[in-house]
Backbone as CSV, one residue per row, in Angstrom:
resi,resn,N_x,N_y,N_z,CA_x,CA_y,CA_z,C_x,C_y,C_z
1,UNK,18.116,-21.848,4.976,17.404,-20.908,5.775,16.083,-21.563,6.206
2,UNK,15.934,-21.704,7.602,14.681,-22.320,8.051,13.474,-21.411,7.904
3,UNK,12.449,-21.957,7.368,11.168,-21.041,7.157,10.228,-21.271,8.352
4,UNK,9.464,-20.186,8.627,8.450,-20.217,9.781,7.200,-20.782,9.315
5,UNK,6.683,-21.747,9.915,5.341,-22.295,9.581,4.275,-21.425,10.230
6,UNK,3.400,-20.800,9.367,2.433,-19.856,9.955,1.042,-20.631,10.031
7,UNK,0.833,-21.748,9.283,-0.380,-22.516,9.277,-0.052,-23.910,9.267
8,UNK,-0.699,-24.774,9.916,-0.662,-26.185,9.824,-1.925,-26.916,10.072
9,UNK,-2.264,-27.785,9.070,-3.347,-28.618,9.208,-2.849,-30.082,9.350
10,UNK,-3.436,-30.833,10.309,-3.122,-32.162,10.583,-4.286,-32.980,10.460
11,UNK,-4.427,-33.764,9.270,-5.657,-34.672,9.071,-6.868,-33.928,9.337
12,UNK,-7.059,-32.737,8.807,-8.292,-32.024,9.086,-9.401,-32.549,8.111
13,UNK,-10.685,-32.626,8.673,-11.822,-33.102,7.961,-12.929,-32.126,8.331
14,UNK,-13.939,-32.019,7.320,-15.066,-31.262,7.678,-16.229,-31.942,6.953
15,UNK,-17.224,-32.384,7.723,-18.409,-33.008,7.125,-19.785,-32.332,7.681
16,UNK,-20.762,-32.464,6.720,-22.046,-31.837,7.102,-23.144,-33.101,7.027
17,UNK,-24.033,-32.949,7.853,-25.109,-33.921,7.861,-26.265,-33.278,7.174
18,UNK,-26.827,-34.043,6.089,-27.955,-33.611,5.277,-28.927,-34.804,5.395
19,UNK,-29.822,-34.690,6.354,-30.754,-35.681,6.670,-29.914,-37.013,7.208
20,UNK,-30.040,-38.127,6.541,-29.362,-39.316,6.898,-27.982,-39.433,6.196
21,UNK,-27.689,-38.401,5.307,-26.431,-38.573,4.531,-25.387,-37.608,5.117
22,UNK,-24.218,-38.059,5.292,-23.050,-37.281,5.639,-22.274,-36.899,4.406
23,UNK,-22.132,-35.683,4.181,-21.351,-35.047,3.142,-20.046,-34.678,3.601
24,UNK,-18.963,-35.335,2.993,-17.581,-35.227,3.410,-16.903,-34.050,2.549
25,UNK,-17.007,-32.758,2.940,-16.533,-31.716,2.157,-14.972,-31.664,2.184
26,UNK,-14.421,-32.129,3.276,-12.885,-32.018,3.374,-12.537,-33.327,4.058
27,UNK,-11.531,-34.067,3.564,-11.246,-35.289,4.178,-9.691,-35.402,4.437
28,UNK,-9.383,-35.582,5.762,-8.018,-35.933,6.277,-6.950,-35.258,5.493
29,UNK,-7.036,-33.826,5.486,-6.120,-33.015,4.724,-5.082,-32.449,5.628
30,UNK,-3.715,-32.679,5.205,-2.587,-32.178,5.971,-1.696,-31.258,5.099
31,UNK,-1.202,-30.215,5.647,-0.421,-29.230,4.959,0.382,-28.351,5.965
32,UNK,1.334,-27.749,5.451,2.022,-26.531,6.080,2.039,-25.354,5.189
33,UNK,1.891,-24.162,5.773,1.987,-23.038,5.011,3.060,-22.117,5.693
34,UNK,4.100,-21.596,4.922,5.083,-20.758,5.425,4.852,-19.410,5.372
35,UNK,5.382,-18.599,6.352,5.201,-17.103,6.399,5.794,-16.543,5.116
36,UNK,5.094,-15.646,4.536,5.496,-14.928,3.228,5.261,-15.662,1.977
37,UNK,4.613,-16.793,1.949,4.325,-17.603,0.907,3.207,-17.116,0.027
38,UNK,3.281,-17.355,-1.269,2.117,-17.071,-2.176,1.657,-18.454,-2.634
39,UNK,0.497,-18.827,-2.173,0.033,-20.277,-2.466,-1.295,-20.072,-3.244
40,UNK,-1.355,-21.022,-4.263,-2.574,-21.121,-4.974,-3.241,-22.465,-4.777
41,UNK,-4.509,-22.466,-4.380,-5.258,-23.735,-4.176,-6.118,-23.999,-5.339
42,UNK,-5.795,-25.046,-6.055,-6.394,-25.334,-7.398,-7.267,-26.581,-7.434
43,UNK,-8.398,-26.382,-8.094,-9.342,-27.614,-8.096,-10.616,-27.227,-8.596
44,UNK,-11.449,-28.284,-9.142,-12.755,-27.901,-9.635,-13.706,-27.589,-8.581
45,UNK,-14.942,-27.170,-8.904,-15.978,-26.911,-7.948,-16.278,-28.181,-7.214
46,UNK,-16.557,-28.012,-5.879,-16.811,-29.126,-5.028,-15.600,-29.965,-4.623
47,UNK,-14.365,-29.457,-4.852,-13.132,-30.148,-4.508,-12.774,-29.953,-3.061
48,UNK,-13.385,-28.929,-2.423,-13.104,-28.801,-1.000,-12.196,-27.493,-0.770
49,UNK,-12.008,-26.838,-1.873,-11.152,-25.525,-1.754,-11.754,-24.561,-0.788
50,UNK,-13.033,-24.036,-0.980,-13.665,-23.135,-0.190,-13.777,-23.566,1.295
51,UNK,-14.089,-24.954,1.436,-14.230,-25.521,2.799,-12.938,-25.327,3.571
52,UNK,-11.832,-25.655,2.944,-10.477,-25.440,3.585,-10.183,-24.060,3.834
53,UNK,-10.551,-23.091,3.013,-10.248,-21.670,3.212,-11.153,-21.185,4.344
54,UNK,-12.378,-21.572,4.484,-13.186,-21.259,5.596,-12.666,-21.710,6.932
55,UNK,-12.107,-22.840,6.918,-11.601,-23.318,8.215,-10.228,-22.650,8.497
56,UNK,-9.533,-22.374,7.530,-8.227,-21.554,7.720,-8.525,-20.202,8.263
57,UNK,-9.636,-19.662,7.715,-10.049,-18.244,8.029,-10.795,-18.094,9.333
58,UNK,-11.069,-19.247,9.997,-11.762,-19.191,11.206,-13.258,-18.963,11.118
59,UNK,-13.756,-19.154,9.882,-15.159,-18.959,9.588,-16.024,-20.183,9.861
60,UNK,-15.356,-21.375,9.881,-15.907,-22.563,10.095,-15.044,-23.493,10.896
61,UNK,-15.615,-24.332,11.773,-14.914,-25.260,12.617,-14.769,-26.650,11.851
62,UNK,-13.533,-27.181,11.951,-13.388,-28.531,11.444,-14.026,-29.531,12.217
63,UNK,-14.294,-30.739,11.656,-15.062,-31.745,12.236,-14.058,-32.747,13.027
64,UNK,-12.831,-32.785,12.392,-11.880,-33.736,12.963,-10.438,-33.203,12.539
65,UNK,-9.460,-33.606,13.345,-8.096,-33.198,12.997,-7.667,-32.000,13.825
66,UNK,-6.492,-31.422,13.534,-5.976,-30.289,14.225,-5.502,-29.211,13.214
67,UNK,-5.852,-27.965,13.601,-5.512,-26.816,12.703,-4.834,-25.724,13.612
68,UNK,-3.760,-25.325,13.141,-2.949,-24.223,13.970,-2.601,-23.088,13.155
69,UNK,-2.699,-21.883,13.769,-2.237,-20.719,13.228,-1.106,-20.231,14.269
70,UNK,0.161,-20.400,13.854,1.278,-20.133,14.741,1.102,-21.202,15.861
71,UNK,0.898,-20.659,17.129,0.738,-21.542,18.264,-0.655,-21.715,18.713
72,UNK,-1.649,-21.083,17.990,-2.940,-21.103,18.311,-3.669,-22.276,17.740
73,UNK,-4.352,-23.094,18.497,-5.039,-24.207,18.160,-6.553,-23.826,17.686
74,UNK,-6.661,-23.585,16.376,-8.011,-23.136,15.913,-9.058,-24.175,16.172
75,UNK,-8.735,-25.428,16.101,-9.628,-26.499,16.279,-10.308,-26.528,17.642
76,UNK,-9.527,-25.974,18.635,-10.054,-25.986,20.041,-10.655,-24.527,20.464
77,UNK,-10.501,-23.537,19.458,-10.906,-22.213,19.819,-12.384,-22.078,19.867
78,UNK,-12.885,-21.270,20.841,-14.382,-20.938,20.923,-14.708,-19.767,20.062
79,UNK,-15.978,-19.424,19.891,-16.252,-18.457,18.895,-15.723,-17.109,19.136
80,UNK,-15.567,-16.751,20.422,-14.894,-15.392,20.738,-13.445,-15.396,20.323
81,UNK,-12.732,-16.487,20.543,-11.362,-16.669,20.082,-11.155,-16.618,18.525
82,UNK,-12.113,-17.160,17.895,-12.160,-17.238,16.463,-12.419,-15.797,15.863
83,UNK,-13.340,-15.083,16.447,-13.656,-13.801,16.052,-12.355,-12.852,16.209
84,UNK,-11.795,-12.995,17.363,-10.421,-12.189,17.549,-9.470,-12.529,16.510
85,UNK,-9.370,-13.801,16.208,-8.408,-14.271,15.197,-8.720,-13.773,13.796
86,UNK,-9.978,-13.756,13.424,-10.429,-13.223,12.140,-10.078,-11.717,12.064
87,UNK,-10.347,-11.027,13.156,-10.215,-9.560,13.136,-8.622,-9.201,13.093
88,UNK,-7.885,-9.940,13.797,-6.577,-9.573,13.891,-5.511,-10.006,12.819
89,UNK,-5.844,-11.263,12.461,-4.816,-12.050,11.680,-5.214,-12.187,10.213
90,UNK,-6.499,-12.179,9.823,-6.897,-12.573,8.469,-7.580,-11.421,7.738
91,UNK,-7.239,-11.415,6.446,-8.071,-10.559,5.568,-8.678,-11.483,4.447
92,UNK,-9.810,-10.998,4.091,-10.597,-11.870,3.124,-10.897,-11.162,1.837
93,UNK,-10.811,-11.718,0.750,-11.102,-11.268,-0.575,-12.066,-12.228,-1.314
94,UNK,-13.225,-11.890,-1.729,-14.084,-12.880,-2.330,-14.369,-12.538,-3.707
95,UNK,-14.964,-13.458,-4.569,-15.318,-13.188,-5.936,-16.388,-12.100,-5.968
96,UNK,-17.321,-12.152,-5.023,-18.346,-11.128,-4.977,-17.940,-10.296,-3.956
97,UNK,-17.782,-8.907,-4.263,-17.018,-7.920,-3.556,-17.468,-7.665,-2.046
98,UNK,-18.823,-7.827,-1.868,-19.378,-7.742,-0.505,-19.092,-6.285,0.066
99,UNK,-19.113,-5.357,-0.736,-18.936,-3.897,-0.205,-20.338,-3.413,0.230
100,UNK,-20.186,-2.436,1.262,-21.472,-1.823,1.743,-21.900,-0.815,0.689
101,UNK,-23.052,-0.980,0.131,-23.492,-0.112,-0.957,-23.691,1.417,-0.550
102,UNK,-23.930,1.638,0.744,-24.360,2.895,1.154,-23.072,3.706,1.745
103,UNK,-21.921,3.011,1.554,-20.688,3.607,1.997,-19.821,3.815,0.792
104,UNK,-18.911,4.947,0.836,-17.960,5.300,-0.196,-16.864,4.254,-0.155
105,UNK,-15.992,4.400,-1.183,-14.843,3.480,-1.154,-13.999,3.704,0.046
106,UNK,-13.750,4.945,0.428,-12.911,5.167,1.598,-13.561,4.705,2.949
107,UNK,-14.884,4.811,2.955,-15.663,4.514,4.133,-15.669,2.860,4.266
108,UNK,-15.720,2.148,3.046,-15.628,0.725,3.174,-14.317,0.288,3.760
109,UNK,-13.178,0.878,3.213,-12.028,0.452,3.744,-11.855,0.870,5.091
110,UNK,-12.222,2.053,5.508,-12.136,2.473,6.852,-12.859,1.612,7.908
111,UNK,-13.960,1.125,7.380,-14.704,0.116,8.349,-13.880,-1.053,8.719
112,UNK,-12.986,-1.523,7.895,-12.240,-2.745,8.233,-11.127,-2.408,9.308
113,UNK,-10.605,-1.124,9.330,-9.522,-0.883,10.181,-9.962,-0.656,11.604
114,UNK,-11.307,-0.378,11.853,-11.739,-0.158,13.118,-11.661,-1.398,14.097
115,UNK,-11.527,-2.522,13.519,-11.525,-3.837,14.270,-10.056,-4.410,14.168
116,UNK,-9.111,-3.640,13.624,-7.769,-4.170,13.412,-6.750,-3.507,14.547
117,UNK,-5.779,-4.179,14.844,-4.874,-3.802,15.926,-3.722,-2.991,15.370
118,UNK,-3.282,-3.163,14.135,-2.157,-2.517,13.578,-2.414,-2.138,12.095
119,UNK,-3.430,-1.331,11.910,-3.963,-1.135,10.513,-3.047,-0.013,9.830
120,UNK,-3.255,-0.069,8.509,-2.634,0.906,7.610,-3.684,2.083,7.436
121,UNK,-3.181,3.212,6.951,-4.181,4.327,6.656,-4.943,3.993,5.388
122,UNK,-6.243,4.015,5.659,-7.151,3.775,4.486,-6.933,4.441,3.163
123,UNK,-6.583,5.732,3.237,-6.353,6.535,2.022,-5.110,6.072,1.431
124,UNK,-4.131,5.767,2.224,-2.850,5.323,1.716,-3.007,3.911,0.869
125,UNK,-3.835,3.095,1.439,-4.159,1.783,0.799,-4.839,1.940,-0.506
126,UNK,-5.829,2.881,-0.551,-6.593,3.255,-1.703,-5.677,3.804,-2.755
127,UNK,-4.604,4.615,-2.410,-3.609,5.096,-3.284,-2.771,3.920,-3.858
128,UNK,-2.562,2.887,-2.979,-1.775,1.762,-3.444,-2.524,0.953,-4.619
129,UNK,-3.821,0.810,-4.412,-4.651,0.191,-5.515,-5.060,1.028,-6.539
130,UNK,-4.524,2.264,-6.604,-4.880,3.223,-7.609,-6.206,3.785,-7.644
131,UNK,-6.819,3.915,-6.393,-8.273,4.420,-6.400,-8.349,5.629,-5.432
132,UNK,-7.349,6.385,-5.232,-7.463,7.588,-4.277,-8.288,8.532,-4.857
133,UNK,-8.428,8.575,-6.200,-9.274,9.630,-6.765,-10.784,9.210,-6.821
134,UNK,-11.011,7.853,-6.459,-12.381,7.313,-6.392,-12.841,7.158,-4.900
135,UNK,-12.087,7.829,-3.925,-12.329,7.589,-2.570,-13.776,7.925,-2.167
136,UNK,-14.394,8.923,-2.772,-15.767,9.441,-2.428,-16.828,8.804,-3.261
137,UNK,-16.448,7.836,-4.069,-17.474,7.192,-4.852,-18.151,6.083,-4.168
138,UNK,-19.335,5.710,-4.490,-20.013,4.587,-3.944,-19.820,3.379,-4.900
139,UNK,-20.039,2.165,-4.417,-19.783,0.992,-5.217,-20.563,0.990,-6.536
140,UNK,-21.770,1.574,-6.533,-22.623,1.597,-7.678,-22.075,2.416,-8.824
141,UNK,-21.121,3.389,-8.342,-20.472,4.303,-9.370,-19.217,3.756,-9.898
142,UNK,-18.884,2.449,-9.468,-17.534,1.908,-9.904,-17.767,0.656,-10.704
143,UNK,-16.773,0.312,-11.520,-16.828,-0.871,-12.364,-16.501,-1.996,-11.357
144,UNK,-16.744,-3.241,-11.930,-16.462,-4.500,-11.218,-15.058,-4.565,-10.772
145,UNK,-14.172,-4.212,-11.658,-12.712,-4.234,-11.291,-12.403,-3.262,-10.228
146,UNK,-12.970,-2.049,-10.310,-12.650,-1.003,-9.219,-13.275,-1.485,-7.914
147,UNK,-14.526,-2.041,-7.833,-14.987,-2.654,-6.605,-14.149,-3.766,-6.101
148,UNK,-13.559,-4.566,-6.941,-12.725,-5.613,-6.345,-11.375,-5.068,-5.866
149,UNK,-10.924,-3.971,-6.443,-9.710,-3.385,-5.818,-10.034,-2.671,-4.451
150,UNK,-11.273,-2.103,-4.340,-11.687,-1.550,-3.080,-11.674,-2.691,-2.041
151,UNK,-12.237,-3.936,-2.521,-12.375,-5.023,-1.513,-10.970,-5.468,-1.132
152,UNK,-9.914,-5.470,-2.059,-8.680,-5.900,-1.676,-8.128,-4.886,-0.719
153,UNK,-8.355,-3.506,-1.029,-7.803,-2.482,-0.122,-8.350,-2.611,1.291
154,UNK,-9.662,-2.978,1.295,-10.286,-3.156,2.524,-9.598,-4.343,3.394
155,UNK,-9.289,-5.375,2.714,-8.527,-6.534,3.405,-7.176,-6.146,3.818
156,UNK,-6.426,-5.509,2.881,-5.014,-5.202,3.210,-4.905,-4.102,4.253
157,UNK,-5.929,-3.173,4.272,-5.849,-2.089,5.347,-5.814,-2.657,6.709
158,UNK,-6.376,-3.781,6.932,-6.209,-4.458,8.255,-4.768,-4.826,8.636
159,UNK,-3.981,-4.851,7.530,-2.542,-5.356,7.683,-2.506,-6.751,8.258
160,UNK,-3.197,-7.598,7.631,-3.306,-8.968,8.298,-1.948,-9.831,7.867
161,UNK,-1.701,-10.744,8.754,-0.572,-11.672,8.416,-1.010,-12.599,7.247
162,UNK,-2.243,-12.851,7.169,-2.771,-13.846,6.183,-3.869,-13.275,5.368
163,UNK,-3.682,-13.268,3.991,-4.726,-12.811,3.099,-5.228,-13.942,2.372
164,UNK,-6.591,-14.261,2.516,-7.222,-15.382,1.947,-8.192,-14.885,0.836
165,UNK,-8.032,-15.476,-0.357,-8.718,-14.950,-1.477,-9.507,-16.098,-2.268
166,UNK,-10.805,-15.922,-2.252,-11.712,-17.057,-2.858,-12.151,-16.573,-4.310
167,UNK,-11.430,-17.097,-5.371,-11.740,-16.707,-6.742,-11.759,-15.137,-7.029
168,UNK,-10.728,-14.547,-6.660,-10.635,-13.028,-6.660,-10.887,-12.516,-8.053
169,UNK,-10.500,-13.284,-9.086,-10.658,-12.836,-10.401,-11.719,-13.427,-11.200
170,UNK,-12.564,-14.292,-10.565,-13.534,-15.004,-11.192,-14.621,-14.221,-11.876
171,UNK,-14.877,-13.015,-11.407,-15.964,-12.137,-12.032,-15.402,-11.032,-12.966
172,UNK,-14.141,-11.176,-13.179,-13.372,-9.987,-13.967,-12.884,-10.445,-15.341
173,UNK,-12.781,-9.371,-16.198,-12.196,-9.712,-17.467,-10.700,-9.890,-17.318
174,UNK,-9.998,-10.376,-18.282,-8.595,-10.701,-18.298,-7.664,-9.568,-17.739
175,UNK,-7.839,-8.453,-18.381,-6.898,-7.248,-18.077,-7.099,-6.830,-16.638
176,UNK,-8.401,-6.783,-16.152,-8.698,-6.371,-14.804,-8.223,-7.516,-13.850
177,UNK,-8.369,-8.686,-14.226,-7.904,-9.817,-13.394,-6.412,-9.780,-13.155
178,UNK,-5.616,-9.331,-14.234,-4.160,-9.180,-14.044,-3.808,-8.087,-13.060
179,UNK,-4.543,-6.954,-13.148,-4.399,-5.845,-12.131,-4.598,-6.413,-10.702
180,UNK,-5.685,-7.198,-10.561,-5.825,-7.731,-9.268,-4.730,-8.678,-8.761
181,UNK,-4.364,-9.550,-9.612,-3.193,-10.378,-9.307,-1.905,-9.639,-8.926
182,UNK,-1.754,-8.501,-9.617,-0.515,-7.703,-9.302,-0.628,-7.045,-7.924
183,UNK,-1.828,-6.698,-7.575,-1.997,-6.161,-6.259,-1.765,-7.226,-5.163
184,UNK,-2.284,-8.465,-5.418,-2.006,-9.470,-4.339,-0.516,-9.817,-4.294
185,UNK,0.170,-9.890,-5.423,1.501,-10.198,-5.430,2.379,-9.035,-4.649
186,UNK,1.876,-7.888,-4.830,2.609,-6.700,-4.254,2.403,-6.753,-2.788
187,UNK,1.230,-7.024,-2.280,1.095,-7.202,-0.833,1.907,-8.420,-0.271
188,UNK,2.069,-9.442,-1.007,2.793,-10.568,-0.601,4.269,-10.199,-0.570
189,UNK,4.852,-9.505,-1.498,6.342,-9.290,-1.558,6.785,-8.095,-0.865
190,UNK,5.990,-6.956,-0.960,6.434,-5.828,-0.310,6.082,-5.730,1.238
191,UNK,5.072,-6.301,1.592,4.683,-6.414,3.001,5.056,-7.761,3.742
192,UNK,5.571,-8.625,2.873,6.044,-9.934,3.420,4.832,-10.695,4.134
193,UNK,3.739,-10.759,3.461,2.583,-11.442,4.039,2.300,-12.601,3.306
194,UNK,1.643,-13.596,3.932,1.189,-14.814,3.396,-0.172,-14.646,2.655
195,UNK,-0.122,-15.097,1.432,-1.409,-14.989,0.601,-1.727,-16.385,0.011
196,UNK,-2.991,-16.698,0.180,-3.557,-17.979,-0.342,-4.744,-17.566,-1.306
197,UNK,-4.645,-18.048,-2.560,-5.669,-17.731,-3.507,-6.332,-19.084,-3.993
198,UNK,-7.626,-19.175,-3.797,-8.395,-20.287,-4.309,-8.827,-19.947,-5.645
199,UNK,-8.702,-20.897,-6.680,-9.144,-20.565,-7.957,-9.346,-21.966,-8.722
200,UNK,-10.082,-21.905,-9.808,-10.144,-23.141,-10.606,-9.313,-22.795,-11.953
201,UNK,-8.709,-21.691,-12.038,-7.968,-21.198,-13.175,-6.548,-21.685,-13.016
202,UNK,-6.172,-22.679,-13.826,-4.717,-23.310,-13.562,-3.667,-22.371,-14.036
203,UNK,-3.889,-21.345,-14.920,-2.957,-20.442,-15.265,-2.380,-19.627,-14.154
204,UNK,-3.212,-19.262,-13.197,-2.720,-18.482,-12.079,-1.692,-19.213,-11.217
205,UNK,-1.798,-20.565,-11.317,-0.907,-21.375,-10.392,0.613,-21.041,-10.682
206,UNK,0.902,-20.655,-11.950,2.318,-20.451,-12.264,2.908,-19.169,-11.536
207,UNK,2.178,-18.270,-10.941,2.774,-17.254,-10.234,2.913,-17.549,-8.654
208,UNK,2.442,-18.823,-8.259,2.566,-19.142,-6.886,3.977,-19.760,-6.543
209,UNK,4.339,-19.622,-5.266,5.459,-20.346,-4.796,5.142,-21.865,-4.617
210,UNK,4.017,-22.204,-4.191,3.464,-23.615,-4.275,2.089,-23.602,-4.669
211,UNK,1.661,-24.829,-5.108,0.183,-25.034,-5.579,-0.259,-26.214,-4.890
212,UNK,-1.423,-26.092,-4.288,-2.082,-27.140,-3.613,-3.203,-27.628,-4.558
213,UNK,-3.186,-28.912,-4.860,-4.257,-29.476,-5.873,-5.276,-30.226,-5.005
214,UNK,-6.506,-29.869,-5.145,-7.714,-30.426,-4.476,-8.564,-31.199,-5.344
215,UNK,-9.091,-32.336,-4.822,-10.014,-33.192,-5.683,-10.856,-33.921,-4.620
216,UNK,-12.123,-33.916,-4.838,-13.089,-34.676,-4.029,-12.814,-34.675,-2.552
217,UNK,-12.564,-33.290,-2.115,-12.403,-33.105,-0.669,-10.998,-33.420,-0.133
218,UNK,-10.033,-33.800,-0.981,-8.699,-34.231,-0.548,-7.682,-33.293,-1.202
219,UNK,-6.603,-33.107,-0.441,-5.401,-32.507,-0.959,-4.511,-33.722,-1.625
220,UNK,-4.613,-33.719,-3.010,-3.982,-34.846,-3.664,-2.522,-34.708,-4.087
221,UNK,-2.078,-33.335,-4.180,-0.697,-33.070,-4.588,-0.369,-31.693,-4.175
222,UNK,0.951,-31.419,-3.892,1.513,-30.096,-3.678,2.688,-29.994,-4.612
223,UNK,2.708,-28.941,-5.413,3.774,-28.781,-6.400,4.595,-27.418,-6.131
224,UNK,5.813,-27.473,-5.971,6.691,-26.310,-5.836,6.952,-25.660,-7.233
225,UNK,6.762,-24.371,-7.350,7.019,-23.637,-8.545,8.498,-23.009,-8.274
226,UNK,9.503,-23.541,-8.975,10.869,-22.983,-8.759,11.081,-21.548,-9.098
227,UNK,10.484,-21.213,-10.253,10.546,-19.852,-10.616,9.227,-19.233,-10.988
228,UNK,8.481,-18.684,-10.004,7.164,-18.186,-10.258,7.216,-17.117,-11.306
229,UNK,6.116,-17.044,-12.130,6.119,-15.943,-13.176,5.477,-14.682,-12.562
230,UNK,5.728,-13.590,-13.251,5.089,-12.298,-12.724,3.616,-12.377,-13.197
231,UNK,2.730,-11.529,-12.483,1.307,-11.559,-12.922,1.084,-11.164,-14.282
232,UNK,2.030,-10.376,-14.829,2.003,-9.807,-16.282,2.092,-11.066,-17.249
233,UNK,2.816,-12.083,-16.780,3.120,-13.278,-17.603,1.953,-14.245,-17.586
234,UNK,1.038,-14.090,-16.784,-0.082,-15.074,-16.521,-1.108,-14.775,-17.678
235,UNK,-1.653,-15.807,-18.372,-2.545,-15.593,-19.479,-3.634,-16.806,-19.352
236,UNK,-4.817,-16.449,-19.748,-5.907,-17.560,-19.728,-6.866,-17.097,-20.788
């Protein structure tokens, strides 16, 4: 069965100029991501993981190479086109939850659907993440795990084709981290959406369909996981 390529990078690089020094954050990286995949991007700090995610998410332009989302050339897109892409196609989950402190859980989730074209009902998504009874609570009234689940609900409510997660369990204890991984897997399988998770936690890699290994700004290996484990089987 032929799989649909949803993302493709061809020799993409990203560098920054710091005075007279050029910092090569991402170097000649090529990859394909298929629709409905669960991918873990693994590597130490400074390996280029977040740089690659920012490029894929349309938050940062690459310096060289070609980057495509379906038939859209992101490397040629202007800021207006990238904003449209971020709003319509991409959901983001970060290690630090980035919730609006003066809005309730439901209001935080509702805020994201205002810019989406085919959103889900915010209260339904809060129900999915087990927080319907906390809909009227503010972030300061919730635990870190609850705030992260609200952040995931906010991203999922947009109903994006692509969910990008940067260290989503990094600030959580083990049991809460497993809850978060279960939610990401559920979105991946039940909604048939593509999920990419950046982490330095090698244990999470075992629940992926494929693992991208990053080092020194380069994609050094791609490993297929023949039988991904369930989130409950992950341990660290």
